[in-house]
C-alpha positions in Angstrom: -5.5 -12.2 -3.3 -6.1 -8.5 -2.7 -9.3 -9.3 -0.6 -7.4 -12.0 1.3 -4.7 -9.6 2.4 -7.3 -7.0 3.3 -8.6 -9.4 6.0 -5.8 -8.6 8.6 -6.4 -4.9 8.1 -10.2 -5.3 8.6 -9.5 -7.3 11.8 -7.2 -4.6 13.1 -9.6 -1.7 12.1 -12.7 -3.4 13.6 -11.2 -5.1 16.7 -8.2 -2.8 17.6 -8.7 0.7 16.2 -12.4 1.2 16.4 -12.8 0.4 20.2 -10.0 2.8 21.1 -11.0 6.1 22.7 -9.8 8.2 19.8 -11.7 10.9 17.8 -13.4 9.8 14.6 -11.3 12.3 12.5 -8.2 10.4 13.6 -9.6 6.9 13.3 -10.7 7.4 9.7 -7.3 8.2 8.1 -5.5 5.7 10.3 -7.9 3.0 9.1 -7.5 4.1 5.5 -3.7 3.9 5.8 -4.0 0.4 7.2 -6.1 -0.7 4.2 -3.6 0.9 1.8 -0.7 -1.0 3.5 -2.7 -4.2 3.2 -2.8 -3.8 -0.5 1.0 -3.8 -1.0 0.8 -6.6 -3.5 -1.8 -4.8 -5.6 0.5 -1.7 -5.7 3.4 -4.0 -6.7 1.4 -5.4 -9.6 0.5 -1.9 -10.7 4.1 -0.7 -10.5 5.6 -3.5 -12.6 3.0 -5.8 -13.9 3.9 -8.5 -11.4 3.1 -9.0 -7.8 6.6 -10.4 -7.3 8.5 -7.2 -8.3 7.6 -4.0 -6.4 9.2 -1.3 -8.5 9.4 1.4 -5.9 12.5 3.0 -4.3 14.0 0.7 -1.6 12.8 2.9 1.3 9.2 2.6 0.1 9.5 -1.2 -0.3 11.0 -1.4 3.2 8.2 0.8 4.6 5.5 -1.4 2.9 7.1 -4.6 4.3 7.2 -3.1 7.8 3.6 -1.9 7.7 2.3 -5.1 6.1 4.2 -7.2 8.6 3.0 -5.1 11.5 -0.6 -5.4 10.4 -0.4 -9.2 10.2 1.3 -9.4 13.6 -1.2 -7.0 15.2 -4.1 -8.9 13.8 -2.8 -12.1 15.3 -2.1 -10.4 18.7 -5.6 -8.8 18.7 -7.2 -12.2 18.0 -5.2 -13.7 20.9 -6.4 -10.9 23.2 -10.0 -11.3 22.1 -9.8 -15.1 22.8 -8.3 -14.4 26.2 -11.2 -11.9 26.9 -13.8 -14.5 25.9 -12.3 -17.2 28.1 -12.1 -14.7 31.0 -15.7 -13.7 30.6 -16.7 -17.4 30.4 -15.0 -18.1 33.7 -16.1 -14.9 35.5 -19.6 -14.9 33.9 -19.4 -11.1 33.5 -18.6 -8.7 30.7 -15.1 -7.2 30.6 -13.5 -4.5 28.4 -10.1 -4.8 26.9 -8.1 -1.9 28.3 -6.8 0.7 25.8 -3.3 0.4 27.4 -3.3 -3.3 26.4 -4.2 -2.4 22.8 -1.4 0.2 22.6 1.0 -2.4 24.0 0.3 -5.0 21.4 0.5 -2.4 18.7 3.9 -1.3 19.9 5.0 -4.9 20.1 3.8 -5.6 16.5 5.5 -2.6 15.2 8.8 -3.4 17.0 8.8 -7.1 15.8 8.0 -6.1 12.3 11.0 -3.7 12.3 13.3 -6.3 13.7 11.9 -8.8 11.1 12.6 -6.5 8.2 16.1 -5.7 9.5 16.9 -9.4 9.8 15.7 -10.0 6.3 17.9 -7.2 4.9 21.2 -8.2 6.5 24.1 -9.7 4.6 24.0 -13.3 6.0 26.9 -14.8 7.9 28.6 -17.9 6.7 27.0 -21.0 8.3 29.2 -24.1 8.5 27.8 -27.6 7.9 29.8 -30.8 7.8 28.3 -33.6 5.7 29.5 -37.2 5.7 29.4 -38.8 2.2 29.5 -42.5 1.6 32.4 -43.6 -0.6 33.8 -40.1 -0.8 37.1 -40.3 -2.7 40.1 -39.3 -0.6 41.0 -36.3 -2.8 37.6 -34.8 -1.9 38.0 -35.2 1.8 37.5 -31.6 3.1 36.0 -30.4 -0.1 34.1 -27.2 0.4 30.9 -26.1 -1.3 29.2 -22.8 -0.6 25.5 -22.5 -1.3 23.6 -19.4 -2.1 19.8 -19.6 -2.6 16.7 -17.4 -2.8 18.7 -14.2 -3.4 15.6 -12.5 -4.8 17.6 -9.5 -6.1 15.1 -6.7 -6.6 14.5 -3.1 -5.5 14.8 -4.5 -1.9 17.9 -6.5 -2.3 20.1 -4.0 -4.2 23.4 -4.2 -6.1 25.2 -3.1 -3.0 23.7 -6.0 -1.0 24.5 -8.4 -3.8 28.1 -7.2 -3.9 28.4 -7.7 -0.2 27.1 -11.2 -0.5 29.6 -11.9 -3.3 32.5 -10.5 -1.2 31.5 -12.7 1.7 31.0 -15.8 -0.4 34.3 -15.3 -2.2 36.1 -15.0 1.1 34.6 -18.3 2.4 37.3 -20.3 0.6 35.0 -22.5 -1.4 36.2 -25.1 -3.9 32.8 -24.8 -5.6 29.9 -22.3 -5.4 26.3 -23.3 -6.2 23.2 -21.1 -6.4 20.0 -23.1 -6.0 17.5 -20.8 -7.7 15.4 -17.7 -7.2 18.1 -15.3 -8.3 15.7 -12.4 -9.0 12.4 -10.8 -8.9 11.9 -8.9 -12.2 12.8 -9.2 -15.9 16.3 -9.0 -17.3 15.6 -5.4 -18.4 14.6 -4.5 -14.8 17.3 -6.4 -13.0 20.3 -6.3 -15.4 22.3 -3.8 -13.3 21.1 -5.3 -10.0 22.4 -8.8 -10.7 25.7 -7.6 -12.2 27.7 -8.1 -9.0 27.0 -11.9 -9.2 29.3 -12.3 -12.2 32.2 -11.7 -9.7 31.6 -15.0 -7.8 34.7 -17.0 -8.0 35.7 -20.6 -7.0 38.5 -22.9 -8.3 36.0 -25.5 -9.6 33.5 -22.9 -10.9 30.0 -21.6 -10.1 27.0 -23.8 -10.9 23.3 -23.0 -10.6 19.8 -24.0 -11.3 16.6 -22.0 -11.8 14.1 -21.5 -9.0 10.3 -21.0 -9.4 10.7 -17.2 -9.6 12.8 -17.4 -12.8 9.7 -18.8 -14.5 7.5 -15.9 -13.3 9.4 -13.7 -15.8 11.1 -14.5 -19.1 12.7 -17.9 -18.3 14.6 -18.2 -21.5 16.0 -14.7 -21.3 17.2 -15.3 -17.7 18.9 -18.6 -18.6 20.8 -16.9 -21.4 21.7 -13.9 -19.2 22.9 -16.0 -16.3 24.9 -18.2 -18.6 26.5 -15.1 -20.1 27.5 -14.0 -16.5 29.5 -17.1 -16.1 27.0 -19.4 -14.3 27.1 -23.1 -15.4 23.3 -23.7 -15.5 22.5 -27.3 -14.7 19.0 -27.6 -16.2 18.5 -31.3 -16.0 22.2 -31.8 -16.5 25.3 -32.7 -14.6 29.0 -31.8 -14.4 31.9 -33.9 -13.2 34.5 -32.5 -10.9 37.9 -34.3 -11.1 40.8 -34.3 -8.7 43.7 -36.7 -9.3 41.6 -39.2 -11.0 38.8 -39.1 -8.4 35.4 -37.7 -9.5 32.4 -36.0 -7.9 29.2 -35.4 -9.8 27.2 -32.1 -9.4 23.8 -32.4 -11.0 20.9 -30.0 -11.2 17.2 -30.1 -12.2 14.7 -27.5 -13.3 11.9 -26.4 -11.0 8.6 -28.1 -10.4 6.8 -25.0 -11.6 8.3 -25.2 -15.1 5.6 -27.2 -16.8 3.0 -24.6 -15.8 4.7 -22.1 -18.2 5.4 -24.7 -20.9 9.0 -25.4 -19.9 10.7 -28.7 -19.2 10.0 -30.0 -15.7 12.6 -31.6 -13.4 14.0 -34.8 -14.9 16.5 -36.5 -12.6 17.2 -39.5 -14.8 18.1 -37.1 -17.6 20.3 -35.0 -15.3 22.2 -38.1 -14.3 22.4 -39.7 -17.7 26.1 -40.6 -18.5 27.3 -39.8 -15.0 30.3 -41.9 -14.0 29.3 -44.9 -11.9 30.3 -44.9 -8.3 31.0 -41.2 -8.1 29.1 -39.4 -5.3 26.3 -37.2 -6.5 25.5 -33.7 -5.2 22.1 -32.7 -6.5 20.8 -29.1 -6.8 17.0 -29.0 -6.6 15.3 -25.7 -5.7 12.3 -27.3 -4.0 12.9 -30.1 -1.5 9.6 -31.9 -2.1 11.1 -34.7 -4.3 14.0 -35.5 -2.0 12.7 -39.1 -1.6 13.1 -39.6 -5.4 16.6 -38.3 -5.3 17.5 -40.6 -2.4 16.2 -43.6 -4.4 18.4 -42.6 -7.3 21.5 -42.8 -5.1 22.1 -39.1 -4.6 24.5 -38.5 -1.6 23.6 -34.9 -0.9 20.7 -32.7 -2.1 20.9 -28.9 -1.7 17.6 -27.0 -1.7 16.0 -23.7 -0.7 12.6 -22.3 -1.6 11.0 -22.4 1.8 12.9 -19.5 3.3 12.9 -21.6 6.5 9.4 -20.6 7.1 10.5 -16.9 7.7 8.8 -16.6 11.1 9.3 -19.2 13.9 5.9 -20.9 14.3 5.1 -20.7 10.6 7.7 -23.3 9.8 5.3 -26.1 10.5 2.8 -24.7 8.0 5.5 -24.2 5.3 6.7 -27.7 5.9 3.3 -29.1 5.0 3.6 -27.7 1.5 7.1 -29.1 1.1 6.8 -32.8 2.1 7.7 -32.0 5.7 11.0 -30.3 4.8 11.5 -26.6 5.8 14.9 -25.8 7.3 18.2 -27.5 7.9 19.5 -31.0 7.7 17.4 -34.1 7.1 18.2 -37.8 6.6 16.3 -39.1 3.7 17.2 -42.8 3.4 21.0 -42.8 3.0 20.9 -39.3 1.5 21.5 -36.0 3.3 19.0 -33.2 2.4 19.9 -29.7 3.4 17.2 -27.0 3.0 18.7 -23.5 3.4 16.8 -20.7 5.1 17.8 -18.6 2.1 20.3 -15.8 1.5 17.6 -13.2 0.6 13.8 -13.2 0.7 10.9 -12.4 -1.6 10.4 -8.6 -1.4 6.6 -9.1 -1.0 6.9 -10.4 2.5 10.5 -9.7 3.8 10.4 -10.5 7.5 12.5 -12.9 9.4 11.9 -13.7 13.1 13.8 -16.6 14.6 14.8 -17.9 11.1 18.1 -16.4 10.1 19.3 -16.0 6.5 22.5 -17.8 5.6 25.3 -18.3 3.2 26.0 -22.0 3.8 29.5 -23.6 3.6 29.5 -27.4 3.4 32.6 -29.4 4.2 32.5 -33.0 2.8 33.9 -35.8 4.9 34.0 -39.6 4.2 31.4 -41.6 6.1 33.1 -43.7 8.8 
């Protein structure tokens, strides 16, 4: 992985920095800094033992994300410029030199976009409203509101102050039920105990339900399940709960993550999660990854809420991310008679925290009967 992430830096050093009319004594340290920035994930592993948990002060993590993002963008821009130069030379049949002013311009653009991307990632998301029509929705659940948080990735980057602001905005959204569809954290319970503490203040009349995401399995899964349960989360690990209103019922089910078997834990088991659920009651399924949405639709699930993809993070990458997630990456999808909603995420992995054209969200669903 470290060599893979060094590739953009090597492209920038060889194709952008080296041809610039700058003295060697300046090029050498600038090139070295670029290589250092490209190894952000190596430094993260050295800081905590895990590539997923950079244990540096927040300003350092922000700086690394900006520098790493700027390198990636500049590498892409330089390759585009090189391709344009090659095409121009093929048409004109003569050699051309890429002007230094153009190189400085694309570097400035990369730095600016990376800064905007990090700022977008770090914001406290607004509440996004989504109305979902549910077949056979009981009358007492008409207008029922569910707020989804997902991919919080609480860490050195997404701090307790950020978490508290998310909690305040979520609690103010007037939800009947709050759900968290995984990836609460990046780090162990010992590392994140104080950072996640604000989440225990989430409040909704019908409770707060949650499932694990893949990142919970990267650390001590059992410890996290105990800790989150102790904070008041109803963890639906291949299980369901029944919400009742005036004799009407709504099922909220949850499954574990697809990555669970790789660490010896129980994988997602939808039949087990739905065992004993009341017949005829609409089913809301929490599944961190959207890849198995077809299976959920076949089991009669009315609405599946997922995350994991971060919406692709950067417009243009969404198609690539969709390929690894059965074509699902962001927003609403009709899967048979089921509605699948894939949230862009509330936070973001601190190892690549950029958002360009893919805003974070706190999602408020209003359930309506299907006409």
